[in-house]
NULO-918300 format. One record per residue (C-alpha): residue in one letter; x, y, z. Coordinates in steps of 0.2 Angstrom, whole numbers, always signed. Each point is the difference from the previous one (the first is absolute). Example, Ala and Ser with C-alpha at 12.3 -4.5 7.8 and 13.67 -1.06 7.14 Angstrom:
+--------+-------+-------+-------+
! residu !     u !     v !     w !
+--------+-------+-------+-------+
!      A !   +62 !   -22 !   +39 !
!      S !    +6 !   +17 !    -3 !
+--------+-------+-------+-------+
END
This chain:
+--------+-------+-------+-------+
! residu !     u !     v !     w !
+--------+-------+-------+-------+
!      X !  +653 !  +537 !  +492 !
!      X !   -18 !    -6 !    -4 !
!      X !    -5 !   -19 !    +0 !
!      X !    +0 !    -6 !   -18 !
!      X !   -17 !    -9 !    -6 !
!      X !    +2 !   -19 !    +2 !
!      X !   -11 !    -3 !   -16 !
!      X !   +11 !    +0 !   -16 !
!      X !    +2 !   +17 !    -7 !
!      X !   -12 !    +7 !   -12 !
!      X !   +14 !    +4 !   -12 !
!      X !    +7 !   -18 !    +1 !
!      X !   -17 !    -7 !    -3 !
!      X !    -3 !   +10 !   -16 !
!      X !   +17 !    -7 !    -5 !
!      X !    -4 !   -18 !    +3 !
!      X !   -17 !    +1 !    -9 !
!      X !   -10 !    -4 !   +16 !
!      X !   -19 !    +3 !    +1 !
!      X !    +1 !   +17 !    +8 !
!      X !   -12 !    +5 !   +13 !
!      X !    -1 !   +19 !    +8 !
!      X !   -14 !    +7 !   +11 !
!      X !    -5 !   +18 !    +4 !
!      X !    +0 !    +8 !   +17 !
!      X !    -4 !   +18 !    +3 !
!      X !   +11 !   +10 !   +13 !
!      X !    -7 !    +7 !   +15 !
!      X !   -10 !   +16 !    +0 !
!      X !    +9 !    +6 !   +15 !
!      X !   +16 !    -4 !    +8 !
!      X !    -2 !   -17 !    +8 !
!      X !    +4 !   -15 !   -12 !
!      X !    -6 !   -14 !   +10 !
!      X !   -16 !    -5 !   -10 !
!      X !   +10 !    +1 !   -17 !
!      X !   +13 !   -10 !    +8 !
!      X !   -12 !   -13 !    +6 !
!      X !    -9 !    -2 !   -17 !
!      X !   +18 !    +0 !    -9 !
!      X !    +6 !   -14 !   +13 !
!      X !   -15 !   -11 !    -5 !
!      X !    +8 !    +0 !   -18 !
!      X !   +17 !    -5 !    +5 !
!      X !    +5 !   -15 !    -9 !
!      X !   -15 !    +0 !   -11 !
!      X !    +5 !   +15 !   -12 !
!      X !   +17 !    +5 !    -8 !
!      X !    -4 !   +18 !    +4 !
!      X !   -13 !   +12 !    +8 !
!      X !    -4 !   +16 !    -9 !
!      X !    +0 !   +15 !   +11 !
!      X !   -12 !   +13 !    -9 !
!      X !    +5 !   +18 !    -2 !
!      X !   -15 !   +11 !    +3 !
!      X !   -11 !   -11 !    -9 !
!      X !   -17 !    +9 !    -6 !
!      X !    +9 !   +16 !    +6 !
!      X !    -4 !    -5 !   +18 !
!      X !   +13 !    +6 !   +14 !
!      X !    +9 !   -14 !    +7 !
!      X !   +18 !    -3 !    +8 !
!      X !   +14 !    +2 !   -13 !
!      X !    +2 !   -17 !   -10 !
!      X !   +19 !    +1 !    +2 !
!      X !    -1 !    +1 !   +19 !
!      X !   -13 !   -14 !    +1 !
!      X !   +10 !   -11 !   -12 !
!      X !   +16 !    +2 !   +11 !
!      X !   -11 !    -5 !   +15 !
!      X !    -5 !   -15 !   -10 !
!      X !   +18 !    -4 !    -3 !
!      X !    +4 !    +1 !   +18 !
!      X !   -11 !   -13 !    +3 !
!      X !    +5 !   -12 !   -13 !
!      X !   -12 !    +3 !   -13 !
!      X !    +5 !    +5 !   -17 !
!      X !   -10 !   +16 !    -6 !
!      X !    -3 !    +6 !   -17 !
!      X !    +0 !   +19 !    +1 !
!      X !   -12 !    +9 !   -10 !
!      X !    +7 !   +17 !    -6 !
!      X !   -14 !   +12 !    -7 !
!      X !    +5 !   +16 !   -10 !
!      X !   -15 !   +10 !    +7 !
!      X !    +8 !    +8 !   +16 !
!      X !   +19 !    +2 !    -5 !
!      X !   +10 !    +9 !   -13 !
!      X !   +15 !    -9 !    -8 !
!      X !   +11 !    +6 !   +14 !
!      X !   -11 !    -8 !   +14 !
!      X !    -2 !   -16 !   -10 !
!      X !   +18 !    -3 !    -2 !
!      X !    +3 !    +5 !   +18 !
!      X !   -12 !   -13 !    +6 !
!      X !    +7 !   -14 !   -13 !
!      X !   +18 !    +3 !    +6 !
!      X !    -7 !    -1 !   +18 !
!      X !    -9 !   -17 !    -4 !
!      X !   +16 !    -7 !    -6 !
!      X !   +10 !    +5 !   +15 !
!      X !   -15 !    -7 !   +11 !
!      X !    +0 !   -17 !    -9 !
!      X !   -16 !    +2 !    -9 !
!      X !    +4 !    -6 !   -18 !
!      X !   -17 !    -3 !    -8 !
!      X !    -9 !   +15 !    -7 !
!      X !   -16 !    +2 !    -9 !
!      X !    +0 !   +16 !   -11 !
!      X !   -18 !    +8 !    -1 !
!      X !    -7 !   +16 !    -7 !
!      X !   -11 !    +2 !   +16 !
!      X !   -19 !    +3 !    +1 !
!      X !    -7 !   +18 !    -2 !
!      X !    +0 !   +11 !   +16 !
!      X !   -18 !    +3 !    -2 !
!      X !    -5 !   -18 !    +3 !
!      X !    +6 !    +0 !   +17 !
!      X !    -1 !    +7 !   +18 !
!      X !   +10 !   +16 !    -4 !
!      X !    -8 !    +6 !   -16 !
!      X !    +7 !   +18 !    +2 !
!      X !   +18 !    -6 !    +1 !
!      X !   +11 !    +3 !   -15 !
!      X !    +6 !   -15 !   -11 !
!      X !   +17 !    +1 !    -7 !
!      X !    +1 !   -12 !   -14 !
!      X !   +16 !    +6 !    -7 !
!      X !    +3 !   -18 !    -6 !
!      X !   -11 !   -14 !    -4 !
!      X !    +3 !   -19 !    +1 !
!      X !    +9 !    -2 !   -15 !
!      X !   +13 !   +14 !    +3 !
!      X !    +1 !    -6 !   +18 !
!      X !    +5 !   -17 !    -7 !
!      X !   +13 !    +8 !   -10 !
!      X !    +6 !   +10 !   +16 !
!      X !    +2 !   -16 !    +9 !
!      X !   +11 !    -7 !   -15 !
!      X !   +10 !   +15 !    +1 !
!      X !    +3 !    -1 !   +18 !
!      X !    +5 !   -18 !    -1 !
!      X !   +13 !    +4 !   -14 !
!      X !    +7 !   +13 !   +12 !
!      X !    -7 !   +16 !    -7 !
!      X !   -13 !   +12 !    +7 !
!      X !   -15 !    +6 !   -10 !
!      X !   +10 !   +14 !    -9 !
!      X !   +14 !   -12 !    -5 !
!      X !   +13 !    +5 !   +13 !
!      X !   +10 !   -14 !    +9 !
!      X !    -5 !    -6 !   +17 !
!      X !   +17 !    +2 !    +9 !
!      X !    -6 !   -11 !   +15 !
!      X !    -6 !   -15 !    -9 !
!      X !   -14 !    -7 !   -12 !
!      X !   -16 !    -8 !    +5 !
!      X !    -4 !   -17 !    -3 !
!      X !   -20 !    +0 !    +0 !
!      X !   -11 !   -12 !    -9 !
!      X !   -13 !   +11 !    -8 !
!      X !   -17 !    -6 !    -4 !
!      X !   -16 !    +7 !    -8 !
!      X !   -19 !    -1 !    +0 !
!      X !    -9 !    -6 !   -15 !
!      X !   -19 !    -1 !    -4 !
!      X !    -4 !   -15 !   -12 !
!      X !   -18 !    +6 !    +0 !
!      X !    +4 !   +18 !    -7 !
!      X !   -12 !    +5 !   -13 !
!      X !   +12 !    +5 !   -14 !
!      X !   +11 !   -16 !    -4 !
!      X !   +12 !   +11 !   -11 !
!      X !    +1 !   +12 !   +15 !
!      X !    +4 !   -16 !   +12 !
!      X !   +13 !    -6 !   -12 !
!      X !    +8 !   +17 !    -1 !
!      X !    +1 !    +2 !   +19 !
!      X !    +6 !   -17 !    +3 !
!      X !   +14 !    +2 !   -13 !
!      X !    +5 !   +17 !    +7 !
!      X !    +1 !    -7 !   +17 !
!      X !   +10 !   -15 !    -5 !
!      X !   +12 !   +12 !   -10 !
!      X !    +1 !   +11 !   +16 !
!      X !    +7 !   -15 !   +10 !
!      X !   -15 !    -8 !    +9 !
!      X !    +6 !   -17 !    +6 !
!      X !   -18 !    -6 !    +5 !
!      X !   -17 !    +5 !    -2 !
!      X !   -15 !    +0 !   +13 !
!      X !   -18 !    +0 !    -8 !
!      X !   -15 !    +9 !    +6 !
!      X !   -14 !   -10 !    +4 !
!      X !    -5 !   -14 !   -13 !
!      X !   -18 !    -6 !    -2 !
!      X !    +2 !    -5 !   -18 !
!      X !   +13 !   -14 !    -2 !
!      X !    -3 !    -3 !   -19 !
!      X !    +6 !   +19 !    -1 !
!      X !   +15 !    -4 !   +11 !
!      X !    +4 !   -15 !   -12 !
!      X !    +0 !   +11 !   -15 !
!      X !   +10 !   +13 !    +9 !
!      X !   +13 !   -13 !    +4 !
!      X !    +1 !    -7 !   -17 !
!      X !    +0 !   +15 !   -10 !
!      X !    +8 !   +13 !   +10 !
!      X !   +11 !    -8 !   +14 !
!      X !    +6 !   -15 !   -11 !
!      X !   +19 !    +2 !    -3 !
!      X !    +3 !   +12 !   +14 !
!      X !    +7 !   -12 !   +12 !
!      X !    -6 !   +10 !   +15 !
!      X !   -13 !    -7 !   +12 !
!      X !   -18 !    +7 !    +1 !
!      X !   -10 !    -2 !   +17 !
!      X !   -19 !    +0 !    -4 !
!      X !    -9 !   +10 !   +13 !
!      X !   -13 !   -11 !   +10 !
!      X !   -12 !   +10 !   +12 !
!      X !   -10 !    -7 !   +13 !
!      X !   -18 !    +4 !    -3 !
!      X !    -9 !    +0 !   +17 !
!      X !   -18 !    +1 !    -6 !
!      X !   -11 !    +5 !   -15 !
!      X !    -2 !   +17 !    +7 !
!      X !   +20 !    +1 !    +0 !
!      X !    +1 !    -7 !   -18 !
!      X !   -13 !   +13 !    -6 !
!      X !    +9 !   +15 !    +8 !
!      X !   +16 !    -5 !    -9 !
!      X !    -9 !    +0 !   -16 !
!      X !    -7 !   +17 !    +4 !
!      X !   +16 !    +8 !    +6 !
!      X !   +15 !    -9 !    -7 !
!      X !    +3 !    +5 !   -18 !
!      X !    +4 !   -14 !   -13 !
!      X !    -7 !   -14 !   +12 !
!      X !   -15 !    -9 !    -4 !
!      X !    -4 !   -14 !   +13 !
!      X !   -11 !   -13 !   -10 !
!      X !   -19 !    -2 !    +4 !
!      X !    +3 !   -18 !    +3 !
!      X !   +13 !    +4 !   +14 !
!      X !   -12 !   +13 !    +8 !
!      X !   -14 !   -13 !    +0 !
!      X !   +10 !   -13 !    +8 !
!      X !    +5 !   +12 !   +14 !
!      X !   -19 !    +5 !    +2 !
!      X !    -5 !   -18 !    +0 !
!      X !   +13 !    -6 !   +12 !
!      X !    -5 !    -4 !   +18 !
!      X !   +17 !    +8 !    +6 !
!      X !    +5 !   +12 !   -14 !
!      X !   +17 !    +2 !    +8 !
!      X !    +4 !   -17 !    -2 !
!      X !    -7 !    -1 !   -17 !
!      X !   +12 !   +15 !    -4 !
!      X !   +15 !   -11 !    +7 !
!      X !    -5 !   -13 !   -12 !
!      X !    -1 !   +11 !   -15 !
!      X !   +17 !    +8 !    +5 !
!      X !    +7 !   -19 !    +1 !
!      X !    -7 !    -5 !   -17 !
!      X !    +8 !   +16 !    -8 !
!      X !   +17 !    -4 !    +7 !
!      X !    -2 !   -17 !    -7 !
!      X !    -4 !    +8 !   -17 !
!      X !   +14 !   +12 !    +1 !
!      X !   +13 !   -14 !    +3 !
!      X !    -4 !    -6 !   -18 !
!      X !    +3 !   +17 !    -8 !
!      X !   +13 !    +9 !    +9 !
!      X !   +15 !    +0 !   +13 !
!      X !   -10 !    +6 !   +15 !
!      X !   -14 !    +8 !    +9 !
!      X !    -1 !   +16 !   +10 !
!      X !   -13 !    -1 !   +14 !
!      X !   -11 !   +13 !    +6 !
!      X !   -11 !    -3 !   +15 !
!      X !    -4 !   +18 !    +7 !
!      X !    -2 !    -1 !   +19 !
!      X !    +0 !   -19 !    +0 !
!      X !   +18 !    -3 !    -4 !
!      X !    -1 !   -14 !   +14 !
!      X !   -11 !   -11 !   -12 !
!      X !   +14 !    -1 !   -13 !
!      X !    +8 !   -16 !    +6 !
!      X !   -17 !    -8 !    +0 !
!      X !    -3 !    +5 !   -18 !
!      X !   +18 !    -6 !    -5 !
!      X !    -5 !   -17 !    +9 !
!      X !   -17 !    -1 !   -10 !
!      X !   +11 !    +3 !   -16 !
!      X !   +11 !   -14 !    +4 !
!      X !   +15 !   +10 !    +4 !
!      X !    +9 !    -8 !   +15 !
!      X !    +8 !    +8 !   +15 !
!      X !   +18 !    +1 !    -3 !
!      X !    +5 !    +6 !   +18 !
!      X !   -10 !    +1 !   +17 !
!      X !    +0 !   +19 !    +7 !
!      X !    +7 !    +1 !   +16 !
!      X !   -10 !    +9 !   +13 !
!      X !    -2 !   +19 !    -3 !
!      X !   +12 !   +10 !    +9 !
!      X !    +2 !   +17 !    -7 !
!      X !   +19 !    +7 !    -2 !
!      X !    +4 !   +18 !    -1 !
!      X !   +16 !   +11 !    +0 !
!      X !    +1 !   +11 !   +14 !
!      X !    +8 !   +16 !    -3 !
!      X !   +15 !    +4 !   +12 !
!      X !    -3 !   +14 !   +12 !
+--------+-------+-------+-------+
END
């Protein structure tokens, strides 16, 4: 059996009302998980769960389920992202039942990015379901039924389903409607897209989330330079990094260090508004512990030296 994570489980942390910390790590683009594990290992004891992306931006990478199992084998609690783009309802249910059997319990239900945004633009997207119906599907599996309401003779699942949310969505009524639908479909936690407007986040928390009794984790993104921030403004819909932050990065003698300081400031802001943060430091996940230190979030457990554990198939 795989080793269990030594950090308190994500589900238990939600139930106890802790300030939740998650971080995102991409699976390898190939069959060797060593780099992914090194990055995730640095987060052990600093986060409640490590999100493993599922074909983010429609770019080919290792299966999120397989990568999540590898993390679990190494004592790191995964949050397995599951996107609807590449699988129909049969395939999604098969993977979710497999996740249960393999010990992966945390699922982030996503619609998935459009195929043409990625590195296989001629591939065919499936999109039989989208994120709300995927949440409904998970609720049915947890209740012991499949998508067509037939009973599961070999046991129900016990998956903790979460959903994405974008507090900076242009349509306030649309944001309210989408949040309510995901809540009704069974979402137990919400991770937000990158947040740059914390006044907007406060309004979202007080006017939409209040009373739901479900934690929201604010998305905090490590900006590495003014150029990086400008790229996000051009290419990420719904996100507008303020000019004041871009100017700070542009003036800084060390833009990366300034970006870490900004991320730490945003974590402190989020602590006043919601129950957690979801950290994104693309290709610099190794800096997340330093960002948490800058934000005053102390180390709960010193990681042991990295030594990859894998399950070797019997011949």
